[in-house]
DSSP file (Angstrom, degrees, kcal/mol; ACC not computed):
  #  RESIDUE AA STRUCTURE BP1 BP2  ACC     N-H-->O    O-->H-N    N-H-->O    O-->H-N    TCO  KAPPA ALPHA  PHI   PSI    X-CA   Y-CA   Z-CA
    1    1 A M     >        0   0    0      0, 0.0     4,-1.7     0, 0.0     5,-0.2   0.000 360.0 360.0 360.0 -46.6  -96.6    1.5  -33.4
    2    2 A N  H  >  +     0   0    0      1,-0.2     4,-2.0     2,-0.2     5,-0.1   0.860 360.0  55.5 -58.1 -37.6  -95.2   -0.5  -30.5
    3    3 A H  H  > S+     0   0    0      1,-0.2     4,-2.1     2,-0.2    -1,-0.2   0.899 105.1  51.4 -64.4 -41.7  -96.6   -3.6  -32.1
    4    4 A L  H  > S+     0   0    0      1,-0.2     4,-2.2     2,-0.2    -1,-0.2   0.848 108.0  52.1 -65.7 -34.4  -94.7   -2.9  -35.3
    5    5 A I  H  X S+     0   0    0     -4,-1.7     4,-2.4     2,-0.2     5,-0.2   0.917 109.3  49.6 -68.0 -42.6  -91.4   -2.5  -33.4
    6    6 A R  H  X S+     0   0    0     -4,-2.0     4,-2.4     1,-0.2    -2,-0.2   0.919 111.4  49.4 -60.5 -43.6  -92.0   -5.9  -31.7
    7    7 A I  H  X S+     0   0    0     -4,-2.1     4,-2.6     1,-0.2    -2,-0.2   0.916 111.6  47.8 -63.2 -44.7  -92.7   -7.6  -35.0
    8    8 A S  H  X S+     0   0    0     -4,-2.2     4,-2.3     2,-0.2    -1,-0.2   0.895 112.7  48.7 -68.8 -37.6  -89.6   -6.2  -36.7
    9    9 A V  H  X S+     0   0    0     -4,-2.4     4,-2.2     2,-0.2    -1,-0.2   0.915 112.3  49.4 -65.8 -40.9  -87.4   -7.2  -33.7
   10   10 A F  H  X S+     0   0    0     -4,-2.4     4,-2.5    -5,-0.2    -2,-0.2   0.933 112.2  47.6 -61.8 -47.0  -88.9  -10.7  -33.8
   11   11 A L  H  X S+     0   0    0     -4,-2.6     4,-2.5     2,-0.2     5,-0.2   0.897 109.8  53.0 -62.7 -41.3  -88.3  -11.0  -37.5
   12   12 A T  H  X S+     0   0    0     -4,-2.3     4,-2.0     1,-0.2    -1,-0.2   0.940 113.1  43.3 -61.0 -46.0  -84.7   -9.8  -37.3
   13   13 A F  H  X S+     0   0    0     -4,-2.2     4,-2.4     2,-0.2    -2,-0.2   0.877 112.8  52.7 -67.3 -37.8  -83.9  -12.3  -34.6
   14   14 A S  H  X S+     0   0    0     -4,-2.5     4,-2.4     2,-0.2    -2,-0.2   0.924 110.7  46.6 -63.8 -45.0  -85.7  -15.1  -36.4
   15   15 A I  H  X S+     0   0    0     -4,-2.5     4,-2.2     1,-0.2    -1,-0.2   0.892 112.4  50.3 -65.2 -40.6  -83.8  -14.5  -39.6
   16   16 A S  H  X S+     0   0    0     -4,-2.0     4,-1.4    -5,-0.2    -2,-0.2   0.907 111.9  48.3 -64.6 -40.5  -80.5  -14.3  -37.8
   17   17 A F  H  X S+     0   0    0     -4,-2.4     4,-0.7     2,-0.2    -2,-0.2   0.915 112.3  48.0 -67.0 -42.6  -81.2  -17.6  -36.0
   18   18 A I  H >< S+     0   0    0     -4,-2.4     3,-0.7     1,-0.2    -2,-0.2   0.901 112.2  48.4 -65.2 -42.3  -82.3  -19.4  -39.2
   19   19 A S  H 3< S+     0   0    0     -4,-2.2    -1,-0.2     1,-0.2    -2,-0.2   0.764 110.7  52.1 -70.3 -25.1  -79.2  -18.2  -41.2
   20   20 A A  H 3< S+     0   0    0     -4,-1.4    -1,-0.2    -5,-0.2    -2,-0.2   0.583  84.0 110.8 -87.1 -10.8  -76.9  -19.2  -38.3
   21   21 A A  S << S-     0   0    0     -4,-0.7     2,-0.1    -3,-0.7    -3,-0.0  -0.375  80.9-101.3 -63.4 140.8  -78.3  -22.8  -38.1
   22   22 A P        -     0   0    0      0, 0.0     2,-0.3     0, 0.0    -1,-0.1  -0.388  36.1-138.5 -64.4 139.3  -75.9  -25.5  -39.3
   23   23 A Q        -     0   0    0     -2,-0.1     2,-0.2    -3,-0.1    -3,-0.0  -0.707  25.2 -97.3 -98.4 149.4  -76.5  -26.8  -42.8
   24   24 A A        -     0   0    0     -2,-0.3     2,-0.4     1,-0.1    -1,-0.1  -0.453  40.9-134.9 -64.8 133.7  -76.3  -30.4  -43.8
   25   25 A Q        +     0   0    0     -2,-0.2    -1,-0.1    -3,-0.0     3,-0.0  -0.754  27.6 173.7 -94.3 134.6  -73.0  -31.1  -45.4
   26   26 A E        -     0   0    0     -2,-0.4     2,-0.0    40,-0.1     0, 0.0  -0.958  44.7 -83.7-132.4 156.6  -72.7  -33.2  -48.6
   27   27 A P        -     0   0    0      0, 0.0     2,-0.2     0, 0.0     6,-0.1  -0.340  45.6-149.3 -60.0 132.2  -69.6  -33.8  -50.7
   28   28 A S    >   -     0   0    0      3,-0.2     3,-1.9     1,-0.1    96,-0.6  -0.647  38.9 -68.2 -98.7 162.8  -68.9  -31.0  -53.1
   29   29 A S  B 3  S-a  124   0A   0      1,-0.3    96,-0.2    -2,-0.2    -1,-0.1  -0.237 120.0  -1.4 -53.1 125.0  -67.2  -31.4  -56.4
   30   30 A G  T 3  S+     0   0    0     94,-1.9    -1,-0.3     1,-0.2    95,-0.1   0.201 103.8 113.0  81.0 -15.7  -63.6  -32.4  -56.0
   31   31 A T    <   -     0   0    0     -3,-1.9    93,-0.5    93,-0.1    -3,-0.2  -0.806  64.3-136.3 -90.7 114.2  -63.8  -32.3  -52.2
   32   32 A P        -     0   0    0      0, 0.0     2,-0.3     0, 0.0    91,-0.2  -0.360  19.1-168.4 -71.1 150.0  -63.4  -35.9  -50.8
   33   33 A N  E     -B  122   0A   0     89,-2.4    89,-4.3    -6,-0.1     2,-0.4  -0.968  12.2-139.0-133.2 148.3  -65.7  -37.1  -48.0
   34   34 A V  E     +B  121   0A   0     -2,-0.3     2,-0.3    87,-0.3    87,-0.2  -0.917  37.1 132.7-113.8 135.8  -65.2  -40.3  -45.9
   35   35 A G  E     -B  120   0A   0     85,-2.4    85,-3.5    -2,-0.4     2,-0.5  -0.946  53.7 -77.7-162.6-178.2  -67.9  -42.6  -44.9
   36   36 A V  E     -B  119   0A   0     61,-0.5    63,-2.8    -2,-0.3    64,-1.5  -0.801  38.6-159.1 -96.5 130.7  -69.1  -46.2  -44.7
   37   37 A A  E     +Bc 118 100A   0     81,-3.3    81,-1.8    -2,-0.5     2,-0.2  -0.833  11.9 176.2-106.6 148.0  -70.4  -48.0  -47.8
   38   38 A S  E     -Bc 117 101A   0     62,-1.7    64,-2.8    -2,-0.3     2,-0.3  -0.783  23.2-120.0-132.3 178.5  -72.6  -51.0  -47.9
   39   39 A F  E     - c   0 102A   0     77,-0.6    64,-0.2    62,-0.3    65,-0.1  -0.948  23.8-101.7-131.3 156.3  -74.1  -52.9  -50.8
   40   40 A Y        -     0   0    0     62,-2.3     2,-0.2    -2,-0.3    62,-0.0  -0.235  36.1-111.5 -67.4 150.9  -77.7  -53.7  -51.9
   41   41 A T    >   -     0   0    0      1,-0.1     3,-1.5    62,-0.0     4,-0.1  -0.553  23.9-121.3 -76.0 150.0  -79.2  -57.2  -51.4
   42   42 A S  G >  S+     0   0    0      1,-0.3     3,-1.7    -2,-0.2    15,-0.1   0.709 105.0  77.8 -65.9 -19.6  -79.9  -59.2  -54.6
   43   43 A R  G 3  S+     0   0    0      1,-0.3    -1,-0.3     3,-0.1     4,-0.0   0.694  84.6  63.1 -63.4 -19.1  -83.6  -59.3  -53.7
   44   44 A L  G X  S+     0   0    0     -3,-1.5     3,-2.4     2,-0.1    11,-0.3   0.514  71.3 127.9 -86.3  -4.4  -84.0  -55.7  -54.9
   45   45 A N  T <  S+     0   0    0     -3,-1.7    11,-0.2     1,-0.3     3,-0.1  -0.298  77.9  15.7 -54.4 129.1  -83.0  -56.6  -58.5
   46   46 A G  T 3  S+     0   0    0      9,-2.7    -1,-0.3     1,-0.3    10,-0.1   0.201  93.9 127.9  92.1 -17.0  -85.7  -55.3  -60.8
   47   47 A H    <   -     0   0    0     -3,-2.4     8,-3.4     7,-0.1     2,-0.4  -0.364  68.1-101.6 -70.6 155.6  -87.3  -52.9  -58.3
   48   48 A I  B     -H   54   0B   0      6,-0.2     6,-0.2    -3,-0.1     2,-0.1  -0.634  35.9-146.9 -82.2 131.0  -87.8  -49.3  -59.3
   49   49 A T    >   -     0   0    0      4,-3.0     3,-1.7    -2,-0.4    41,-0.2  -0.338  33.9 -94.3 -88.3 174.5  -85.2  -46.8  -57.9
   50   50 A A  T 3  S+     0   0    0      1,-0.3    87,-0.3     2,-0.1    40,-0.2   0.748 126.0  59.2 -62.4 -23.9  -85.9  -43.2  -56.9
   51   51 A S  T 3  S-     0   0    0     38,-1.8    88,-0.5     2,-0.2    -1,-0.3   0.599 118.3-112.1 -80.7 -10.6  -84.7  -42.2  -60.4
   52   52 A G  S <  S+     0   0    0     -3,-1.7     2,-0.2     1,-0.4    -2,-0.1   0.318  80.7 117.1  96.6  -6.4  -87.5  -44.3  -62.0
   53   53 A E  S    S-     0   0    0     36,-0.3    -4,-3.0     1,-0.1    -1,-0.4  -0.539  73.3 -97.5 -90.5 162.2  -85.1  -46.8  -63.5
   54   54 A R  B     -H   48   0B   0     -6,-0.2    -6,-0.2    -2,-0.2     2,-0.2  -0.562  40.0-110.4 -78.1 140.3  -85.0  -50.5  -62.6
   55   55 A F        -     0   0    0     -8,-3.4    -9,-2.7   -11,-0.3     2,-0.4  -0.506  34.7-173.8 -70.8 134.7  -82.4  -51.6  -60.1
   56   56 A N    >   -     0   0    0     -2,-0.2     3,-1.9   -11,-0.2     5,-0.2  -0.950  18.4-159.3-134.2 111.2  -79.7  -53.7  -61.6
   57   57 A N  T 3  S+     0   0    0     -2,-0.4    48,-1.9     1,-0.3    49,-0.2   0.615  93.5  60.1 -66.6 -11.9  -77.1  -55.3  -59.3
   58   58 A N  T 3  S+     0   0    0     46,-0.1    -1,-0.3    47,-0.1     2,-0.1   0.466  91.0  86.9 -93.6  -1.7  -74.7  -55.6  -62.2
   59   59 A A  S <  S-     0   0    0     -3,-1.9     2,-0.9     1,-0.0    47,-0.5  -0.426  86.9-114.7 -89.1 169.2  -74.6  -51.9  -62.9
   60   60 A L        +     0   0    0     -2,-0.1    27,-1.5    45,-0.1     2,-0.3  -0.684  69.0 126.6-103.7  76.5  -72.3  -49.4  -61.3
   61   61 A T  E     -d   87   0A   0     -2,-0.9    42,-1.6    25,-0.3     2,-0.3  -0.791  36.1-164.7-128.9 171.5  -74.9  -47.3  -59.4
   62   62 A A  E     -dE  88 102A   0     25,-1.8    27,-2.3    -2,-0.3    28,-1.1  -0.962  18.9-124.5-152.9 163.5  -75.4  -46.2  -55.9
   63   63 A A  E     +dE  90 101A   0     38,-3.0    38,-2.0    -2,-0.3     2,-0.3  -0.964  29.3 171.8-114.4 133.1  -77.9  -44.8  -53.4
   64   64 A H  E     - E   0 100A   0     26,-1.9    36,-0.1    -2,-0.4    35,-0.1  -0.991  32.4-134.9-139.4 147.2  -77.1  -41.6  -51.4
   65   65 A R  S    S+     0   0    0     34,-0.5    -1,-0.1    -2,-0.3    35,-0.1   0.857  95.9  11.2 -71.9 -36.2  -79.4  -39.6  -49.2
   66   66 A T  S    S+     0   0    0     26,-0.1    -1,-0.1     2,-0.1     3,-0.1   0.678  92.5 102.9-123.1 -22.5  -78.6  -36.0  -50.4
   67   67 A L  S    S-     0   0    0      1,-0.1    -3,-0.2     4,-0.0     3,-0.1  -0.397  81.1-100.0 -66.1 141.7  -76.6  -36.0  -53.7
   68   68 A P    >   -     0   0    0      0, 0.0     3,-1.9     0, 0.0    60,-0.4  -0.278  43.6 -97.2 -60.2 145.0  -78.7  -35.2  -56.7
   69   69 A L  T 3  S+     0   0    0      1,-0.3    60,-0.2    20,-0.1    20,-0.2  -0.372 112.7  35.2 -61.7 140.6  -79.7  -38.2  -58.8
   70   70 A G  T 3  S+     0   0    0     18,-3.8    -1,-0.3     1,-0.3     2,-0.2   0.332  82.6 142.3  93.8  -5.7  -77.4  -38.6  -61.7
   71   71 A T    <   -     0   0    0     -3,-1.9    17,-3.0    17,-0.2     2,-0.5  -0.488  45.8-138.8 -68.2 135.3  -74.3  -37.5  -59.8
   72   72 A R  E     -GF  87 126A   0     54,-2.4    53,-3.2    15,-0.2    54,-1.4  -0.842  23.8-174.6 -98.4 130.7  -71.1  -39.4  -60.6
   73   73 A V  E     -GF  86 124A   0     13,-2.8    13,-2.6    -2,-0.5     2,-0.6  -0.980  21.7-141.9-129.1 133.4  -69.0  -40.3  -57.6
   74   74 A R  E     -GF  85 123A   0     49,-3.0    49,-2.1    -2,-0.4     2,-0.4  -0.868  22.2-162.8 -92.5 121.6  -65.5  -41.9  -57.4
   75   75 A L  E     -GF  84 122A   0      9,-3.0     9,-2.0    -2,-0.6     2,-0.5  -0.888   5.3-169.3-104.6 135.4  -65.4  -44.3  -54.4
   76   76 A T  E     -GF  83 121A   0     45,-1.7    45,-2.5    -2,-0.4     2,-0.5  -0.990  21.6-132.5-126.7 123.9  -62.1  -45.4  -53.0
   77   77 A N  E  >  - F   0 120A   0      5,-3.0     4,-2.3    -2,-0.5    43,-0.2  -0.643  14.6-151.7 -72.8 121.3  -61.8  -48.2  -50.4
   78   78 A L  T  4 S+     0   0    0     41,-2.5    -1,-0.2    -2,-0.5    42,-0.1   0.644  89.3  54.9 -74.7 -14.1  -59.5  -46.9  -47.8
   79   79 A R  T  4 S+     0   0    0     40,-0.4    -1,-0.2     3,-0.1    41,-0.1   0.892 128.2  11.6 -83.0 -43.3  -58.2  -50.3  -46.8
   80   80 A N  T  4 S-     0   0    0     30,-0.2    -2,-0.2     2,-0.1     3,-0.1   0.457  93.2-125.7-117.5  -3.6  -57.1  -51.7  -50.2
   81   81 A H     <  +     0   0    0     -4,-2.3     2,-0.2     1,-0.2    -3,-0.1   0.640  56.6 148.6  66.4  18.2  -57.2  -48.4  -52.3
   82   82 A H        -     0   0    0     28,-0.3    -5,-3.0    -5,-0.2     2,-0.3  -0.596  27.1-167.0 -75.4 143.8  -59.5  -50.0  -55.0
   83   83 A S  E     + G   0  76A   0     -7,-0.2     2,-0.3    -2,-0.2    -7,-0.2  -0.943  16.5 179.5-136.0 160.7  -61.7  -47.5  -56.6
   84   84 A V  E     - G   0  75A   0     -9,-2.0    -9,-3.0    -2,-0.3     2,-0.5  -0.984  25.7-126.3-151.9 151.4  -64.8  -47.3  -58.8
   85   85 A I  E     - G   0  74A   0     -2,-0.3     2,-0.3   -11,-0.2   -11,-0.2  -0.922  32.5-179.8-105.6 127.1  -67.0  -44.7  -60.3
   86   86 A V  E     - G   0  73A   0    -13,-2.6   -13,-2.8    -2,-0.5     2,-0.5  -0.811  23.4-132.8-122.3 160.5  -70.7  -45.0  -59.7
   87   87 A R  E     -dG  61  72A   0    -27,-1.5   -25,-1.8    -2,-0.3     2,-0.5  -0.968  24.5-124.3-114.6 129.9  -73.8  -42.9  -60.6
   88   88 A V  E     +d   62   0A   0    -17,-3.0   -18,-3.8    -2,-0.5   -17,-0.2  -0.596  46.9 149.6 -73.8 120.1  -76.3  -42.0  -57.9
   89   89 A N  E     +     0   0A   0    -27,-2.3   -38,-1.8    -2,-0.5     2,-0.3   0.256  57.5  42.9-132.7   9.4  -79.8  -43.3  -59.0
   90   90 A D  E    S-d   63   0A   0    -28,-1.1   -26,-1.9   -40,-0.2     2,-0.3  -0.937  74.9-111.0-148.6 169.1  -81.5  -44.1  -55.7
   91   91 A R        +     0   0    0     -2,-0.3   -26,-0.2   -28,-0.3     3,-0.2  -0.832  58.7   9.0-104.5 144.9  -82.0  -42.7  -52.2
   92   92 A G        -     0   0    0     -2,-0.3     9,-0.2     1,-0.3     2,-0.1  -0.833  21.1-157.8 134.3-170.2  -80.5  -44.3  -49.0
   93   93 A P        -     0   0    0      0, 0.0    -1,-0.3     0, 0.0   -28,-0.1   0.628  33.7-173.0 -74.3 152.5  -79.0  -46.0  -47.2
   94   94 A F        +     0   0    0     -3,-0.2     2,-0.5    -2,-0.1     5,-0.1  -0.092  50.1 108.3-106.6  34.3  -81.3  -45.6  -44.3
   95   95 A V  S >  S-     0   0    0      3,-0.1     3,-1.8     1,-0.0    -3,-0.0  -0.940  79.5-106.1-108.4 129.0  -79.1  -47.4  -41.8
   96   96 A S  T 3  S+     0   0    0     -2,-0.5     3,-0.1     1,-0.3    -2,-0.1  -0.295 103.4  21.3 -55.6 133.5  -77.4  -45.2  -39.2
   97   97 A G  T 3  S+     0   0    0      1,-0.3   -61,-0.5     2,-0.0     2,-0.4   0.370  95.3 115.0  90.9  -4.7  -73.7  -44.7  -39.9
   98   98 A R    <   -     0   0    0     -3,-1.8    -1,-0.3     1,-0.1   -61,-0.2  -0.855  38.6-177.7-102.9 134.3  -73.8  -45.5  -43.6
   99   99 A E        +     0   0    0    -63,-2.8   -34,-0.5    -2,-0.4     2,-0.3   0.800  67.6   6.8 -96.7 -36.9  -73.0  -42.9  -46.2
  100  100 A I  E     -cE  37  64A   0    -64,-1.5   -62,-1.7   -36,-0.1     2,-0.4  -0.993  55.5-149.5-150.5 148.8  -73.6  -44.7  -49.5
  101  101 A S  E     -cE  38  63A   0    -38,-2.0   -38,-3.0    -2,-0.3   -62,-0.3  -0.991  22.1-170.9-122.9 132.4  -75.0  -48.0  -50.7
  102  102 A V  E     -cE  39  62A   0    -64,-2.8   -62,-2.3    -2,-0.4   -40,-0.2  -0.706  27.1 -92.0-119.2 168.0  -73.6  -49.5  -53.9
  103  103 A T     >  -     0   0    0    -42,-1.6     4,-2.4    -2,-0.2     5,-0.2  -0.243  41.7-105.5 -69.7 165.9  -74.5  -52.4  -56.2
  104  104 A R  H  > S+     0   0    0      1,-0.2     4,-2.3     2,-0.2     5,-0.2   0.871 121.4  55.2 -60.9 -38.5  -72.9  -55.8  -55.8
  105  105 A R  H  > S+     0   0    0    -48,-1.9     4,-2.1   -46,-0.3    -1,-0.2   0.919 109.0  46.3 -62.7 -42.9  -70.7  -55.2  -58.8
  106  106 A A  H  > S+     0   0    0    -47,-0.5     4,-2.1   -49,-0.2    -2,-0.2   0.924 111.8  51.6 -65.0 -43.0  -69.4  -52.0  -57.3
  107  107 A A  H  X>S+     0   0    0     -4,-2.4     5,-2.1     1,-0.2     4,-1.0   0.886 108.8  51.3 -59.5 -39.5  -68.8  -53.7  -54.0
  108  108 A A  H  <5S+     0   0    0     -4,-2.3     3,-0.4     2,-0.2    -1,-0.2   0.909 110.5  48.3 -64.4 -42.6  -66.9  -56.5  -55.7
  109  109 A Q  H  <5S+     0   0    0     -4,-2.1    -1,-0.2     1,-0.2    -2,-0.2   0.831 112.5  48.5 -68.7 -29.9  -64.7  -54.0  -57.5
  110  110 A L  H  <5S-     0   0    0     -4,-2.1   -28,-0.3    -5,-0.1    -1,-0.2   0.615 113.6-123.9 -82.4 -13.8  -64.1  -52.2  -54.2
  111  111 A G  T  <5S+     0   0    0     -4,-1.0    -3,-0.2    -3,-0.4     4,-0.1   0.835  78.2 108.8  79.8  33.7  -63.3  -55.5  -52.6
  112  112 A F     >< +     0   0    0     -5,-2.1     4,-2.4     2,-0.1    -4,-0.2   0.131  31.9 112.1-127.4  23.4  -65.8  -55.6  -49.7
  113  113 A L  T  4 S+     0   0    0     -6,-0.4    -5,-0.1     1,-0.2    -1,-0.1   0.921  85.8  43.8 -60.4 -42.8  -68.3  -58.3  -50.7
  114  114 A R  T  4 S+     0   0    0      1,-0.2    -1,-0.2    -6,-0.1    -2,-0.1   0.911 116.8  45.1 -69.4 -43.3  -67.1  -60.6  -47.9
  115  115 A A  T  4 S-     0   0    0     -4,-0.1    -1,-0.2     1,-0.1    -2,-0.2   0.823  94.6-143.6 -71.8 -31.9  -66.9  -57.9  -45.2
  116  116 A G  S  < S+     0   0    0     -4,-2.4   -77,-0.6    -9,-0.1     2,-0.3  -0.040  73.9  41.0  92.4 -33.8  -70.3  -56.3  -46.1
  117  117 A T  E     -B   38   0A   0    -79,-0.2     2,-0.3     2,-0.0   -79,-0.2  -0.936  62.6-171.0-139.9 164.4  -69.2  -52.7  -45.5
  118  118 A A  E     -B   37   0A   0    -81,-1.8   -81,-3.3    -2,-0.3     2,-0.6  -0.982  31.1-114.2-155.6 147.8  -66.1  -50.6  -46.1
  119  119 A K  E     -B   36   0A   0     -2,-0.3   -41,-2.5   -83,-0.2   -40,-0.4  -0.755  49.6-179.8 -81.0 121.5  -64.7  -47.2  -45.1
  120  120 A V  E     -BF  35  77A   0    -85,-3.5   -85,-2.4    -2,-0.6     2,-0.5  -0.860  31.2-128.7-127.3 157.7  -64.6  -45.3  -48.4
  121  121 A Q  E     -BF  34  76A   0    -45,-2.5   -45,-1.7    -2,-0.3     2,-0.5  -0.928  24.6-153.6-102.7 128.9  -63.6  -41.9  -49.7
  122  122 A L  E     +BF  33  75A   0    -89,-4.3   -89,-2.4    -2,-0.5     2,-0.4  -0.898  14.0 179.7-104.6 127.6  -66.3  -40.2  -51.8
  123  123 A A  E     - F   0  74A   0    -49,-2.1   -49,-3.0    -2,-0.5     2,-0.4  -0.982  24.5-135.3-126.8 119.4  -65.2  -37.7  -54.5
  124  124 A V  E     +aF  29  73A   0    -96,-0.6   -94,-1.9   -93,-0.5   -51,-0.2  -0.595  23.0 178.4 -74.4 125.9  -68.0  -36.0  -56.5
  125  125 A L  E     -     0   0A   0    -53,-3.2     2,-0.3    -2,-0.4   -52,-0.2   0.836  68.8  -5.8 -94.8 -41.3  -66.9  -36.0  -60.2
  126  126 A S  E     - F   0  72A   0    -54,-1.4   -54,-2.4   -97,-0.0    -1,-0.4  -0.979  69.5-122.7-153.6 146.8  -70.1  -34.4  -61.7
  127  127 A R        -     0   0    0     -2,-0.3   -56,-0.1   -56,-0.2     2,-0.1  -0.690  22.9-138.5 -93.3 140.9  -73.4  -33.4  -60.3
  128  128 A G        -     0   0    0    -60,-0.4     2,-0.6    -2,-0.3   -58,-0.2  -0.299  16.4-118.1 -85.4 176.4  -76.7  -34.7  -61.7
  129  129 A H        -     0   0    0    -60,-0.2    11,-0.9    -2,-0.1     2,-0.5  -0.947  25.2-156.1-121.9 109.9  -79.8  -32.8  -62.3
  130  130 A Q  E     +I  139   0C   0     -2,-0.6     2,-0.3     9,-0.1     9,-0.2  -0.724  18.8 170.5 -89.1 125.6  -82.8  -34.0  -60.3
  131  131 A V  E     -I  138   0C   0      7,-2.6     7,-3.4    -2,-0.5     2,-0.4  -0.925  33.3-114.4-129.7 159.7  -86.2  -33.2  -61.6
  132  132 A R  E     -I  137   0C   0     -2,-0.3     2,-0.4     5,-0.2     5,-0.2  -0.769  29.7-178.0 -93.0 135.5  -89.7  -34.4  -60.6
  133  133 A H  E >   -I  136   0C   0      3,-3.4     3,-1.4    -2,-0.4     6,-0.0  -0.914  69.9 -27.8-138.9 110.7  -91.6  -36.5  -63.1
  134  134 A R  T 3  S-     0   0    0     -2,-0.4     3,-0.1     1,-0.3    -1,-0.1   0.895 125.5 -47.8  51.9  46.3  -95.2  -37.6  -62.3
  135  135 A G  T 3  S+     0   0    0      1,-0.2     2,-0.4     0, 0.0    -1,-0.3   0.531 123.9  97.0  80.1   4.5  -94.5  -37.6  -58.5
  136  136 A R  E <  S-I  133   0C   0     -3,-1.4    -3,-3.4   -85,-0.1     2,-0.2  -0.972  79.5-111.5-129.2 141.3  -91.3  -39.5  -58.8
  137  137 A S  E     +I  132   0C   0     -2,-0.4     2,-0.3   -87,-0.3    -5,-0.2  -0.535  45.1 173.2 -69.7 133.1  -87.7  -38.1  -59.0
  138  138 A R  E     -I  131   0C   0     -7,-3.4    -7,-2.6    -2,-0.2     2,-0.2  -0.957  29.1-116.7-139.8 157.8  -86.1  -38.6  -62.4
  139  139 A N  E      I  130   0C   0    -88,-0.5    -9,-0.1    -2,-0.3   -69,-0.1  -0.624 360.0 360.0 -89.0 152.4  -82.9  -37.6  -64.2
  140  140 A R              0   0    0    -11,-0.9    -1,-0.1    -2,-0.2   -10,-0.1   0.383 360.0 360.0 -98.9 360.0  -82.9  -35.4  -67.3
């Protein structure tokens, strides 16, 4: 009986601790988020992205670590107020301090090709639906 009480007390504290742990924040629909954007190197043209499609530097796509693949995001360069709508089709960037990585075309429209990075505002317009397909993430 004493053993059961110890187990129930342990489980109660464990559940309380887990539910109180901070959760990773990602931009929600309509709620803007600010971060640093970079752009892909041209050497990745033709490589397969996390969504299973071929990377195309002339498309308006992006890589984000947590947003579902297929999510549409409006990016606004906070320095010049240029904006572009991109679709998340890859994972990354995996460089500390970077929030999103975009294609060369998107970077040109945002006006940061020369600088290499830009502080941008991210606003989720619509969420994608990520599904697994033969061991690889794909959109439906």
